[in-house]
C-alpha positions in Angstrom: 17.0 9.5 -9.7 13.5 8.8 -8.5 11.4 6.2 -10.2 7.6 6.3 -10.5 5.7 3.1 -10.5 1.9 2.6 -10.7 0.5 0.3 -8.0 -2.9 -1.2 -7.4 -5.0 -0.5 -4.3 -7.8 -2.9 -3.5 -10.1 -1.6 -0.9 -12.8 -3.7 0.6 -15.3 -3.2 3.4 -14.6 -5.5 6.4 -16.7 -5.2 9.5 -17.0 -1.6 10.5 -14.1 -0.4 8.5 -12.1 -0.9 5.3 -9.0 -3.0 4.4 -6.7 -1.7 1.7 -4.2 -4.0 -0.1 -1.4 -3.3 -2.5 -1.0 -6.8 -4.1 2.3 -5.9 -6.0 4.1 -5.3 -2.7 1.9 -7.5 -0.4 1.3 -4.5 1.9 -2.0 -3.9 3.6 -3.5 -1.3 5.9 -7.0 -0.3 7.2 -9.1 2.7 8.0 -12.6 3.8 9.1 -13.5 5.0 5.6 -12.3 4.3 2.0 -10.3 7.5 2.1 -8.7 6.6 5.4 -7.8 3.1 4.1 -6.2 4.6 0.9 -4.3 7.2 2.9 -3.0 4.7 5.4 -2.0 2.3 2.6 -0.1 5.1 0.9 1.7 5.8 4.1 2.6 2.2 4.6 3.9 1.9 1.0 5.9 5.1 1.5 7.5 3.8 4.7 8.2 0.5 3.0 9.9 2.2 0.1 12.4 3.8 2.5 13.8 0.4 3.6 16.7 -1.5 2.1 14.4 -4.4 1.2 12.2 -2.2 -1.0 14.5 -2.3 -4.0 14.0 -6.1 -4.2 10.2 -5.8 -3.9 10.1 -3.1 -6.6 12.0 -5.4 -9.0 9.5 -8.2 -8.4 6.4 -6.0 -9.0 
């Protein structure tokens, strides 16, 4: 069974690009635009959720 969880994405301008952070999982990414940062963060969260350690992080958030 797949569980859906709502997560926060904080995206801030830093230098010439944008940094995106998911505070619930302590995962960050970056991109040239807000959209790139959000997409890259989504990919990072997706990759993280495929690891064994993800179940522990999901319980903490």
